[in-house]
N, CA, C, O and the ligand as a Tripos MOL2 file, in Angstrom:
@<TRIPOS>MOLECULE
protein
  289   287    73     0     0
PROTEIN
NO_CHARGES

@<TRIPOS>ATOM
      1 N         106.0980  132.2860   94.8100 N.3       1 MET1
      2 CA        107.3490  132.5950   94.1560 C.3       1 MET1
      3 C         107.5350  131.7300   92.9190 C.2       1 MET1
      4 O         107.1000  130.5790   92.8810 O.2       1 MET1
      5 N         108.1700  132.2830   91.9350 N.am      2 ALA2
      6 CA        108.3820  131.5200   90.7070 C.3       2 ALA2
      7 C         109.4680  130.4690   90.8900 C.2       2 ALA2
      8 O         109.5140  129.4840   90.1530 O.2       2 ALA2
      9 N         110.3270  130.6740   91.8540 N.am      3 ASP3
     10 CA        111.4020  129.7110   92.0580 C.3       3 ASP3
     11 C         110.9190  128.4230   92.7360 C.2       3 ASP3
     12 O         111.5910  127.3930   92.6980 O.2       3 ASP3
     13 N         109.7510  128.5080   93.3480 N.am      4 GLN4
     14 CA        109.2830  127.3330   94.0820 C.3       4 GLN4
     15 C         108.5820  126.3660   93.1240 C.2       4 GLN4
     16 O         107.5670  126.7210   92.5250 O.2       4 GLN4
     17 N         109.0900  125.2010   92.9810 N.am      5 PRO5
     18 CA        108.4240  124.2240   92.0940 C.3       5 PRO5
     19 C         107.1580  123.6780   92.7530 C.2       5 PRO5
     20 O         107.1790  123.2190   93.8950 O.2       5 PRO5
     21 N         106.0540  123.7400   92.0020 N.am      6 ASP6
     22 CA        104.8000  123.2350   92.5520 C.3       6 ASP6
     23 C         104.3910  121.9140   91.9090 C.2       6 ASP6
     24 O         103.2570  121.4580   92.0580 O.2       6 ASP6
     25 N         105.3090  121.3250   91.2110 N.am      7 SER7
     26 CA        104.9780  120.0420   90.5940 C.3       7 SER7
     27 C         104.9240  118.9490   91.6700 C.2       7 SER7
     28 O         105.8680  118.7990   92.4460 O.2       7 SER7
     29 N         103.8360  118.1960   91.7190 N.am      8 PRO8
     30 CA        103.7410  117.1350   92.7390 C.3       8 PRO8
     31 C         104.6580  115.9610   92.4610 C.2       8 PRO8
     32 O         104.9330  115.1430   93.3380 O.2       8 PRO8
     33 N         105.1240  115.8930   91.2250 N.am      9 GLN9
     34 CA        105.9500  114.7340   90.8970 C.3       9 GLN9
     35 C         107.4070  115.0520   91.1770 C.2       9 GLN9
     36 O         107.9900  115.9750   90.6060 O.2       9 GLN9
     37 N         107.9680  114.2720   92.0590 N.am     10 GLU10
     38 CA        109.3900  114.4200   92.3500 C.3      10 GLU10
     39 C         110.1020  113.1310   91.9700 C.2      10 GLU10
     40 O         109.5560  112.0410   92.1390 O.2      10 GLU10
     41 N         111.2750  113.2510   91.4750 N.am     11 PRO11
     42 CA        112.0170  112.0170   91.1540 C.3      11 PRO11
     43 C         112.3050  111.2390   92.4260 C.2      11 PRO11
     44 O         112.7080  111.8170   93.4350 O.2      11 PRO11
     45 N         112.1000  109.9420   92.3800 N.am     12 PRO12
     46 CA        112.3650  109.1330   93.5820 C.3      12 PRO12
     47 C         113.8330  109.1770   93.9610 C.2      12 PRO12
     48 O         114.7140  109.2250   93.1020 O.2      12 PRO12
     49 N         114.0750  109.1600   95.2340 N.am     13 ALA13
     50 CA        115.4520  109.2390   95.7020 C.3      13 ALA13
     51 C         116.2480  108.0310   95.2260 C.2      13 ALA13
     52 O         117.3970  108.1370   94.7970 O.2      13 ALA13
     53 N         115.5910  106.8810   95.3200 N.am     14 ARG14
     54 CA        116.2800  105.6890   94.8240 C.3      14 ARG14
     55 C         115.2390  104.7850   94.1940 C.2      14 ARG14
     56 O         114.1470  104.5880   94.7280 O.2      14 ARG14
     57 N         115.5990  104.2490   93.0620 N.am     15 GLN15
     58 CA        114.6680  103.3890   92.3450 C.3      15 GLN15
     59 C         114.9690  101.9340   92.6550 C.2      15 GLN15
     60 O         116.1080  101.4700   92.6090 O.2      15 GLN15
     61 N         113.8840  101.2390   92.9750 N.am     16 GLN16
     62 CA        114.0270   99.8070   93.2110 C.3      16 GLN16
     63 C         113.1220   99.0610   92.2520 C.2      16 GLN16
     64 O         112.0140   99.5130   91.9620 O.2      16 GLN16
     65 N         113.5720   97.9510   91.7690 N.am     17 PRO17
     66 CA        112.6770   97.1310   90.9350 C.3      17 PRO17
     67 C         111.4990   96.6450   91.7620 C.2      17 PRO17
     68 O         111.6180   96.4380   92.9690 O.2      17 PRO17
     69 N         110.3600   96.4650   91.1010 N.am     18 ALA18
     70 CA        109.1360   96.1210   91.8270 C.3      18 ALA18
     71 C         109.2810   94.7840   92.5360 C.2      18 ALA18
     72 O         108.6600   94.5780   93.5790 O.2      18 ALA18
     73 N         110.0640   93.8920   92.0140 N.am     19 ARG19
     74 CA        110.1330   92.5610   92.6150 C.3      19 ARG19
     75 C         110.8410   92.5950   93.9550 C.2      19 ARG19
     76 O         110.7220   91.6590   94.7470 O.2      19 ARG19
     77 N         111.5820   93.6730   94.2180 N.am     20 SER20
     78 CA        112.2610   93.7430   95.5000 C.3      20 SER20
     79 C         111.3050   94.1170   96.6220 C.2      20 SER20
     80 O         111.6790   94.0760   97.7940 O.2      20 SER20
     81 N         110.0560   94.4850   96.2710 N.am     21 LEU21
     82 CA        109.0800   94.8260   97.3020 C.3      21 LEU21
     83 C         108.6950   93.5990   98.1200 C.2      21 LEU21
     84 O         108.3310   93.7230   99.2900 O.2      21 LEU21
     85 N         108.7710   92.4250   97.5200 N.am     22 VAL22
     86 CA        108.4950   91.1960   98.2550 C.3      22 VAL22
     87 C         109.7560   90.3500   98.2580 C.2      22 VAL22
     88 O         110.4990   90.3040   97.2780 O.2      22 VAL22
     89 N         109.9750   89.6940   99.3630 N.am     23 SER23
     90 CA        111.1790   88.8850   99.4740 C.3      23 SER23
     91 C         110.9490   87.5180   98.8390 C.2      23 SER23
     92 O         109.8230   87.1450   98.5120 O.2      23 SER23
     93 N         112.0270   86.7970   98.6770 N.am     24 HIS24
     94 CA        111.9110   85.4480   98.1240 C.3      24 HIS24
     95 C         111.0740   84.5700   99.0360 C.2      24 HIS24
     96 O         110.3280   83.7080   98.5720 O.2      24 HIS24
     97 N         111.2040   84.7970  100.3410 N.am     25 GLN25
     98 CA        110.4080   84.0180  101.2880 C.3      25 GLN25
     99 C         108.9250   84.3220  101.1310 C.2      25 GLN25
    100 O         108.0840   83.4300  101.2450 O.2      25 GLN25
    101 N         108.6140   85.5760  100.8710 N.am     26 ASP26
    102 CA        107.2090   85.9400  100.6740 C.3      26 ASP26
    103 C         106.6300   85.1980   99.4820 C.2      26 ASP26
    104 O         105.4930   84.7270   99.5240 O.2      26 ASP26
    105 N         107.4180   85.0970   98.4220 N.am     27 VAL27
    106 CA        106.9340   84.4030   97.2320 C.3      27 VAL27
    107 C         106.7150   82.9320   97.5390 C.2      27 VAL27
    108 O         105.7380   82.3380   97.0820 O.2      27 VAL27
    109 N         107.6240   82.3380   98.3130 N.am     28 GLU28
    110 CA        107.4380   80.9240   98.6640 C.3      28 GLU28
    111 C         106.2010   80.7440   99.5310 C.2      28 GLU28
    112 O         105.4450   79.7890   99.3520 O.2      28 GLU28
    113 N         105.9990   81.6570  100.4630 N.am     29 ASP29
    114 CA        104.8020   81.5810  101.2960 C.3      29 ASP29
    115 C         103.5460   81.7130  100.4430 C.2      29 ASP29
    116 O         102.5540   81.0180  100.6630 O.2      29 ASP29
    117 N         103.6020   82.6090   99.4760 N.am     30 ALA30
    118 CA        102.4400   82.7950   98.6000 C.3      30 ALA30
    119 C         102.1690   81.5240   97.8120 C.2      30 ALA30
    120 O         101.0120   81.1530   97.6110 O.2      30 ALA30
    121 N         103.2240   80.8540   97.3650 N.am     31 ASP31
    122 CA        103.0240   79.5980   96.6470 C.3      31 ASP31
    123 C         102.3660   78.5630   97.5460 C.2      31 ASP31
    124 O         101.4670   77.8410   97.1160 O.2      31 ASP31
    125 N         102.8180   78.4890   98.8050 N.am     32 ASP32
    126 CA        102.2230   77.5340   99.7320 C.3      32 ASP32
    127 C         100.7450   77.8430   99.9520 C.2      32 ASP32
    128 O          99.9100   76.9400  100.0010 O.2      32 ASP32
    129 N         100.4370   79.1310  100.0840 N.am     33 ILE33
    130 CA         99.0390   79.5160  100.3320 C.3      33 ILE33
    131 C          98.1730   79.1420   99.1320 C.2      33 ILE33
    132 O          97.0840   78.5890   99.2810 O.2      33 ILE33
    133 N          98.6750   79.4530   97.9510 N.am     34 LEU34
    134 CA         97.8840   79.1520   96.7620 C.3      34 LEU34
    135 C          97.7280   77.6550   96.5790 C.2      34 LEU34
    136 O          96.7050   77.1920   96.0730 O.2      34 LEU34
    137 N          98.7420   76.8900   96.9910 N.am     35 PHE35
    138 CA         98.6500   75.4290   96.8570 C.3      35 PHE35
    139 C          97.6420   74.8680   97.8480 C.2      35 PHE35
    140 O          96.9350   73.9080   97.5430 O.2      35 PHE35
    141 N          97.5720   75.4680   99.0400 N.am     36 ALA36
    142 CA         96.6820   74.9580  100.0790 C.3      36 ALA36
    143 C          95.2570   75.4670   99.9240 C.2      36 ALA36
    144 O          94.3400   74.9580  100.5690 O.2      36 ALA36
    145 N          95.0690   76.4550   99.0840 N.am     37 HIS37
    146 CA         93.7300   77.0310   98.9310 C.3      37 HIS37
    147 C          93.3050   77.0240   97.4730 C.2      37 HIS37
    148 O          93.0660   78.0830   96.8920 O.2      37 HIS37
    149 N          93.2090   75.8520   96.8810 N.am     38 PRO38
    150 CA         92.7500   75.8220   95.4880 C.3      38 PRO38
    151 C          91.2540   76.1150   95.4200 C.2      38 PRO38
    152 O          90.5180   75.8030   96.3570 O.2      38 PRO38
    153 N          90.8120   76.6980   94.3470 N.am     39 PRO39
    154 CA         89.3780   76.9490   94.2150 C.3      39 PRO39
    155 C          88.6270   75.6370   94.0220 C.2      39 PRO39
    156 O          89.1080   74.7140   93.3650 O.2      39 PRO39
    157 N          87.4660   75.5810   94.5990 N.am     40 ARG40
    158 CA         86.6490   74.3810   94.4690 C.3      40 ARG40
    159 C          85.2990   74.7430   93.8860 C.2      40 ARG40
    160 O          84.7110   75.7760   94.2040 O.2      40 ARG40
    161 N          84.8290   73.8620   93.0250 N.am     41 VAL41
    162 CA         83.4770   74.0220   92.4990 C.3      41 VAL41
    163 C          82.5470   73.2080   93.3830 C.2      41 VAL41
    164 O          82.6910   71.9910   93.5050 O.2      41 VAL41
    165 N          81.6010   73.8880   93.9920 N.am     42 VAL42
    166 CA         80.6490   73.2160   94.8670 C.3      42 VAL42
    167 C          79.3570   73.0120   94.0970 C.2      42 VAL42
    168 O          78.7190   73.9620   93.6450 O.2      42 VAL42
    169 N          78.9920   71.7520   93.9620 N.am     43 ARG43
    170 CA         77.7610   71.4370   93.2450 C.3      43 ARG43
    171 C          76.6770   71.1070   94.2540 C.2      43 ARG43
    172 O          76.7920   70.1610   95.0340 O.2      43 ARG43
    173 N          75.6450   71.8900   94.2220 N.am     44 ARG44
    174 CA         74.5310   71.6500   95.1390 C.3      44 ARG44
    175 C          73.5470   70.6970   94.5080 C.2      44 ARG44
    176 O          73.2260   70.7790   93.3230 O.2      44 ARG44
    177 N          73.0820   69.7940   95.3420 N.am     45 TRP45
    178 CA         72.0490   68.8790   94.8800 C.3      45 TRP45
    179 C          70.7120   69.4070   95.3520 C.2      45 TRP45
    180 O          70.5350   69.7550   96.5190 O.2      45 TRP45
    181 N          69.7880   69.4570   94.4320 N.am     46 LEU46
    182 CA         68.4440   69.8850   94.7810 C.3      46 LEU46
    183 C          67.5080   68.7030   94.6130 C.2      46 LEU46
    184 O          67.5700   67.9680   93.6280 O.2      46 LEU46
    185 N          66.6430   68.5410   95.5950 N.am     47 CYS47
    186 CA         65.6530   67.4780   95.5230 C.3      47 CYS47
    187 C          64.5380   67.8850   94.5630 C.2      47 CYS47
    188 O          64.3600   69.0630   94.2520 O.2      47 CYS47
    189 N          63.7960   66.8840   94.1040 N.am     48 GLY48
    190 CA         62.6810   67.1670   93.2030 C.3      48 GLY48
    191 C          61.6250   68.0320   93.8420 C.2      48 GLY48
    192 O          60.8580   68.6990   93.1480 O.2      48 GLY48
    193 N          61.5790   68.0280   95.1790 N.am     49 CYS49
    194 CA         60.5750   68.8440   95.8650 C.3      49 CYS49
    195 C          61.0730   70.2700   96.0670 C.2      49 CYS49
    196 O          60.3330   71.1110   96.5780 O.2      49 CYS49
    197 N          62.3090   70.5570   95.6770 N.am     50 GLY50
    198 CA         62.8020   71.9260   95.7520 C.3      50 GLY50
    199 C          63.7480   72.1740   96.8990 C.2      50 GLY50
    200 O          64.4280   73.2000   96.9140 O.2      50 GLY50
    201 N          63.8200   71.2690   97.8660 N.am     51 ALA51
    202 CA         64.7100   71.4550   99.0050 C.3      51 ALA51
    203 C          66.0940   70.9110   98.6630 C.2      51 ALA51
    204 O          66.2860   70.2470   97.6440 O.2      51 ALA51
    205 N          67.0530   71.2090   99.5390 N.am     52 ASP52
    206 CA         68.3700   70.6230   99.3540 C.3      52 ASP52
    207 C          68.2630   69.1090   99.4660 C.2      52 ASP52
    208 O          67.5840   68.5810  100.3460 O.2      52 ASP52
    209 N          68.9510   68.4160   98.5510 N.am     53 TYR53
    210 CA         68.9330   66.9590   98.5780 C.3      53 TYR53
    211 C          70.0280   66.4380   99.4890 C.2      53 TYR53
    212 O          71.1500   66.9330   99.3840 O.2      53 TYR53
    213 N          69.7990   65.4980  100.3580 N.am     54 PRO54
    214 CA         68.4780   64.8730  100.5610 C.3      54 PRO54
    215 C          67.6120   65.6770  101.5160 C.2      54 PRO54
    216 O          68.0660   66.1260  102.5690 O.2      54 PRO54
    217 N          66.3800   65.8440  101.1350 N.am     55 CYS55
    218 CA         65.4340   66.5310  102.0010 C.3      55 CYS55
    219 C          65.0450   65.5800  103.1400 C.2      55 CYS55
    220 O          65.3630   64.3930  103.0700 O.2      55 CYS55
    221 N          64.3870   66.0540  104.1560 N.am     56 PRO56
    222 CA         64.0050   65.1740  105.2770 C.3      56 PRO56
    223 C          63.2210   63.9570  104.8290 C.2      56 PRO56
    224 O          63.4080   62.8730  105.3810 O.2      56 PRO56
    225 N          62.3500   64.1050  103.8440 N.am     57 ASP57
    226 CA         61.5810   62.9600  103.3740 C.3      57 ASP57
    227 C          62.4970   61.8980  102.7810 C.2      57 ASP57
    228 O          62.3420   60.7050  103.0420 O.2      57 ASP57
    229 N          63.4590   62.3580  101.9740 N.am     58 VAL58
    230 CA         64.3740   61.4040  101.3550 C.3      58 VAL58
    231 C          65.2230   60.7460  102.4250 C.2      58 VAL58
    232 O          65.4690   59.5410  102.3710 O.2      58 VAL58
    233 N          65.6750   61.5310  103.4010 N.am     59 ARG59
    234 CA         66.4870   60.9460  104.4640 C.3      59 ARG59
    235 C          65.7050   59.8780  105.2210 C.2      59 ARG59
    236 O          66.2430   58.8260  105.5690 O.2      59 ARG59
    237 N          64.4470   60.1580  105.4660 N.am     60 PHE60
    238 CA         63.6100   59.1850  106.1600 C.3      60 PHE60
    239 C          63.4510   57.9330  105.3110 C.2      60 PHE60
    240 O          63.5610   56.8140  105.8120 O.2      60 PHE60
    241 N          63.1920   58.1290  104.0180 N.am     61 ALA61
    242 CA         62.9910   56.9820  103.1420 C.3      61 ALA61
    243 C          64.2610   56.1390  103.0470 C.2      61 ALA61
    244 O          64.2060   54.9090  103.0600 O.2      61 ALA61
    245 N          65.4220   56.8270  102.9480 N.am     62 LEU62
    246 CA         66.6810   56.0800  102.8820 C.3      62 LEU62
    247 C          66.9200   55.3180  104.1750 C.2      62 LEU62
    248 O          67.4180   54.1920  104.1640 O.2      62 LEU62
    249 N          66.5600   55.9450  105.2880 N.am     63 LEU63
    250 CA         66.7490   55.2860  106.5810 C.3      63 LEU63
    251 C          65.8670   54.0380  106.6470 C.2      63 LEU63
    252 O          66.3040   52.9830  107.1050 O.2      63 LEU63
    253 N          64.6370   54.1680  106.1900 N.am     64 VAL64
    254 CA         63.7210   53.0190  106.2120 C.3      64 VAL64
    255 C          64.2750   51.8960  105.3410 C.2      64 VAL64
    256 O          64.2740   50.7320  105.7420 O.2      64 VAL64
    257 N          64.7460   52.2500  104.1540 N.am     65 LYS65
    258 CA         65.2350   51.2060  103.2420 C.3      65 LYS65
    259 C          66.4910   50.5430  103.7820 C.2      65 LYS65
    260 O          66.6400   49.3230  103.7140 O.2      65 LYS65
    261 N          67.4070   51.3690  104.3270 N.am     66 SER66
    262 CA         68.6350   50.7700  104.8480 C.3      66 SER66
    263 C          68.3280   49.8750  106.0430 C.2      66 SER66
    264 O          68.9560   48.8330  106.2290 O.2      66 SER66
    265 N          67.3560   50.2930  106.8500 N.am     67 THR67
    266 CA         66.9800   49.4720  107.9980 C.3      67 THR67
    267 C          66.3270   48.1730  107.5350 C.2      67 THR67
    268 O          66.5890   47.1080  108.0930 O.2      67 THR67
    269 N          65.4730   48.2650  106.5090 N.am     68 ALA68
    270 CA         64.7910   47.0750  106.0140 C.3      68 ALA68
    271 C          65.8000   46.1080  105.3880 C.2      68 ALA68
    272 O          65.7040   44.8940  105.5660 O.2      68 ALA68
    273 N          66.7800   46.6740  104.6440 N.am     69 GLU69
    274 CA         67.7600   45.7840  104.0280 C.3      69 GLU69
    275 C          68.6400   45.1350  105.0690 C.2      69 GLU69
    276 O          69.0460   43.9820  104.9220 O.2      69 GLU69
    277 N          68.9410   45.8910  106.1410 N.am     70 ALA70
    278 CA         69.7910   45.3280  107.1940 C.3      70 ALA70
    279 C          69.0480   44.2300  107.9350 C.2      70 ALA70
    280 O          69.6790   43.3250  108.4810 O.2      70 ALA70
    281 N          67.7100   44.2890  107.9660 N.am     71 GLY71
    282 CA         66.9560   43.3070  108.7030 C.3      71 GLY71
    283 C          66.7720   42.0210  107.9330 C.2      71 GLY71
    284 O          66.4320   40.9930  108.5190 O.2      71 GLY71
    285 N          66.9880   42.0600  106.6320 N.am     72 GLU72
    286 CA         66.7620   40.8530  105.8490 C.3      72 GLU72
    287 C          67.9010   39.8460  106.0170 C.2      72 GLU72
    288 O          67.8650   38.7690  105.4210 O.2      72 GLU72
    289 ZN         62.4420   66.0950   98.6200 Zn       73 ZN73
@<TRIPOS>BOND
     1     1     2 1
     2     2     3 1
     3     3     4 2
     4     3     5 am
     5     5     6 1
     6     6     7 1
     7     7     8 2
     8     7     9 am
     9     9    10 1
    10    10    11 1
    11    11    12 2
    12    11    13 am
    13    13    14 1
    14    14    15 1
    15    15    16 2
    16    15    17 am
    17    17    18 1
    18    18    19 1
    19    19    20 2
    20    19    21 am
    21    21    22 1
    22    22    23 1
    23    23    24 2
    24    23    25 am
    25    25    26 1
    26    26    27 1
    27    27    28 2
    28    27    29 am
    29    29    30 1
    30    30    31 1
    31    31    32 2
    32    31    33 am
    33    33    34 1
    34    34    35 1
    35    35    36 2
    36    35    37 am
    37    37    38 1
    38    38    39 1
    39    39    40 2
    40    39    41 am
    41    41    42 1
    42    42    43 1
    43    43    44 2
    44    43    45 am
    45    45    46 1
    46    46    47 1
    47    47    48 2
    48    47    49 am
    49    49    50 1
    50    50    51 1
    51    51    52 2
    52    51    53 am
    53    53    54 1
    54    54    55 1
    55    55    56 2
    56    55    57 am
    57    57    58 1
    58    58    59 1
    59    59    60 2
    60    59    61 am
    61    61    62 1
    62    62    63 1
    63    63    64 2
    64    63    65 am
    65    65    66 1
    66    66    67 1
    67    67    68 2
    68    67    69 am
    69    69    70 1
    70    70    71 1
    71    71    72 2
    72    71    73 am
    73    73    74 1
    74    74    75 1
    75    75    76 2
    76    75    77 am
    77    77    78 1
    78    78    79 1
    79    79    80 2
    80    79    81 am
    81    81    82 1
    82    82    83 1
    83    83    84 2
    84    83    85 am
    85    85    86 1
    86    86    87 1
    87    87    88 2
    88    87    89 am
    89    89    90 1
    90    90    91 1
    91    91    92 2
    92    91    93 am
    93    93    94 1
    94    94    95 1
    95    95    96 2
    96    95    97 am
    97    97    98 1
    98    98    99 1
    99    99   100 2
   100    99   101 am
   101   101   102 1
   102   102   103 1
   103   103   104 2
   104   103   105 am
   105   105   106 1
   106   106   107 1
   107   107   108 2
   108   107   109 am
   109   109   110 1
   110   110   111 1
   111   111   112 2
   112   111   113 am
   113   113   114 1
   114   114   115 1
   115   115   116 2
   116   115   117 am
   117   117   118 1
   118   118   119 1
   119   119   120 2
   120   119   121 am
   121   121   122 1
   122   122   123 1
   123   123   124 2
   124   123   125 am
   125   125   126 1
   126   126   127 1
   127   127   128 2
   128   127   129 am
   129   129   130 1
   130   130   131 1
   131   131   132 2
   132   131   133 am
   133   133   134 1
   134   134   135 1
   135   135   136 2
   136   135   137 am
   137   137   138 1
   138   138   139 1
   139   139   140 2
   140   139   141 am
   141   141   142 1
   142   142   143 1
   143   143   144 2
   144   143   145 am
   145   145   146 1
   146   146   147 1
   147   147   148 2
   148   147   149 am
   149   149   150 1
   150   150   151 1
   151   151   152 2
   152   151   153 am
   153   153   154 1
   154   154   155 1
   155   155   156 2
   156   155   157 am
   157   157   158 1
   158   158   159 1
   159   159   160 2
   160   159   161 am
   161   161   162 1
   162   162   163 1
   163   163   164 2
   164   163   165 am
   165   165   166 1
   166   166   167 1
   167   167   168 2
   168   167   169 am
   169   169   170 1
   170   170   171 1
   171   171   172 2
   172   171   173 am
   173   173   174 1
   174   174   175 1
   175   175   176 2
   176   175   177 am
   177   177   178 1
   178   178   179 1
   179   179   180 2
   180   179   181 am
   181   181   182 1
   182   182   183 1
   183   183   184 2
   184   183   185 am
   185   185   186 1
   186   186   187 1
   187   187   188 2
   188   187   189 am
   189   189   190 1
   190   190   191 1
   191   191   192 2
   192   191   193 am
   193   193   194 1
   194   194   195 1
   195   195   196 2
   196   195   197 am
   197   197   198 1
   198   198   199 1
   199   199   200 2
   200   199   201 am
   201   201   202 1
   202   202   203 1
   203   203   204 2
   204   203   205 am
   205   205   206 1
   206   206   207 1
   207   207   208 2
   208   207   209 am
   209   209   210 1
   210   210   211 1
   211   211   212 2
   212   211   213 am
   213   213   214 1
   214   214   215 1
   215   215   216 2
   216   215   217 am
   217   217   218 1
   218   218   219 1
   219   219   220 2
   220   219   221 am
   221   221   222 1
   222   222   223 1
   223   223   224 2
   224   223   225 am
   225   225   226 1
   226   226   227 1
   227   227   228 2
   228   227   229 am
   229   229   230 1
   230   230   231 1
   231   231   232 2
   232   231   233 am
   233   233   234 1
   234   234   235 1
   235   235   236 2
   236   235   237 am
   237   237   238 1
   238   238   239 1
   239   239   240 2
   240   239   241 am
   241   241   242 1
   242   242   243 1
   243   243   244 2
   244   243   245 am
   245   245   246 1
   246   246   247 1
   247   247   248 2
   248   247   249 am
   249   249   250 1
   250   250   251 1
   251   251   252 2
   252   251   253 am
   253   253   254 1
   254   254   255 1
   255   255   256 2
   256   255   257 am
   257   257   258 1
   258   258   259 1
   259   259   260 2
   260   259   261 am
   261   261   262 1
   262   262   263 1
   263   263   264 2
   264   263   265 am
   265   265   266 1
   266   266   267 1
   267   267   268 2
   268   267   269 am
   269   269   270 1
   270   270   271 1
   271   271   272 2
   272   271   273 am
   273   273   274 1
   274   274   275 1
   275   275   276 2
   276   275   277 am
   277   277   278 1
   278   278   279 1
   279   279   280 2
   280   279   281 am
   281   281   282 1
   282   282   283 1
   283   283   284 2
   284   283   285 am
   285   285   286 1
   286   286   287 1
   287   287   288 2
@<TRIPOS>SUBSTRUCTURE
     1 MET1         2 RESIDUE 1 A MET
     2 ALA2         6 RESIDUE 1 A ALA
     3 ASP3        10 RESIDUE 1 A ASP
     4 GLN4        14 RESIDUE 1 A GLN
     5 PRO5        18 RESIDUE 1 A PRO
     6 ASP6        22 RESIDUE 1 A ASP
     7 SER7        26 RESIDUE 1 A SER
     8 PRO8        30 RESIDUE 1 A PRO
     9 GLN9        34 RESIDUE 1 A GLN
    10 GLU10       38 RESIDUE 1 A GLU
    11 PRO11       42 RESIDUE 1 A PRO
    12 PRO12       46 RESIDUE 1 A PRO
    13 ALA13       50 RESIDUE 1 A ALA
    14 ARG14       54 RESIDUE 1 A ARG
    15 GLN15       58 RESIDUE 1 A GLN
    16 GLN16       62 RESIDUE 1 A GLN
    17 PRO17       66 RESIDUE 1 A PRO
    18 ALA18       70 RESIDUE 1 A ALA
    19 ARG19       74 RESIDUE 1 A ARG
    20 SER20       78 RESIDUE 1 A SER
    21 LEU21       82 RESIDUE 1 A LEU
    22 VAL22       86 RESIDUE 1 A VAL
    23 SER23       90 RESIDUE 1 A SER
    24 HIS24       94 RESIDUE 1 A HIS
    25 GLN25       98 RESIDUE 1 A GLN
    26 ASP26      102 RESIDUE 1 A ASP
    27 VAL27      106 RESIDUE 1 A VAL
    28 GLU28      110 RESIDUE 1 A GLU
    29 ASP29      114 RESIDUE 1 A ASP
    30 ALA30      118 RESIDUE 1 A ALA
    31 ASP31      122 RESIDUE 1 A ASP
    32 ASP32      126 RESIDUE 1 A ASP
    33 ILE33      130 RESIDUE 1 A ILE
    34 LEU34      134 RESIDUE 1 A LEU
    35 PHE35      138 RESIDUE 1 A PHE
    36 ALA36      142 RESIDUE 1 A ALA
    37 HIS37      146 RESIDUE 1 A HIS
    38 PRO38      150 RESIDUE 1 A PRO
    39 PRO39      154 RESIDUE 1 A PRO
    40 ARG40      158 RESIDUE 1 A ARG
    41 VAL41      162 RESIDUE 1 A VAL
    42 VAL42      166 RESIDUE 1 A VAL
    43 ARG43      170 RESIDUE 1 A ARG
    44 ARG44      174 RESIDUE 1 A ARG
    45 TRP45      178 RESIDUE 1 A TRP
    46 LEU46      182 RESIDUE 1 A LEU
    47 CYS47      186 RESIDUE 1 A CYS
    48 GLY48      190 RESIDUE 1 A GLY
    49 CYS49      194 RESIDUE 1 A CYS
    50 GLY50      198 RESIDUE 1 A GLY
    51 ALA51      202 RESIDUE 1 A ALA
    52 ASP52      206 RESIDUE 1 A ASP
    53 TYR53      210 RESIDUE 1 A TYR
    54 PRO54      214 RESIDUE 1 A PRO
    55 CYS55      218 RESIDUE 1 A CYS
    56 PRO56      222 RESIDUE 1 A PRO
    57 ASP57      226 RESIDUE 1 A ASP
    58 VAL58      230 RESIDUE 1 A VAL
    59 ARG59      234 RESIDUE 1 A ARG
    60 PHE60      238 RESIDUE 1 A PHE
    61 ALA61      242 RESIDUE 1 A ALA
    62 LEU62      246 RESIDUE 1 A LEU
    63 LEU63      250 RESIDUE 1 A LEU
    64 VAL64      254 RESIDUE 1 A VAL
    65 LYS65      258 RESIDUE 1 A LYS
    66 SER66      262 RESIDUE 1 A SER
    67 THR67      266 RESIDUE 1 A THR
    68 ALA68      270 RESIDUE 1 A ALA
    69 GLU69      274 RESIDUE 1 A GLU
    70 ALA70      278 RESIDUE 1 A ALA
    71 GLY71      282 RESIDUE 1 A GLY
    72 GLU72      286 RESIDUE 1 A GLU
    73 ZN73       289 GROUP 0 **** ****
């Protein structure tokens, strides 16, 4: 029928500003979350032999040196 509108767009019954979609408490919670979860840059250390530093060899060597220094 020609009288039947087939337009998918209908005017909203009531318009609300977008900020009303979240409450003030939600915004405060979001601030707390963002404060508690700051991005961190993780710097990986690589040993000269290609493994993660300290590699087992380095750990062993450090252990030997620390033990030797403690014995002096
Ligand atoms: Zn190594």
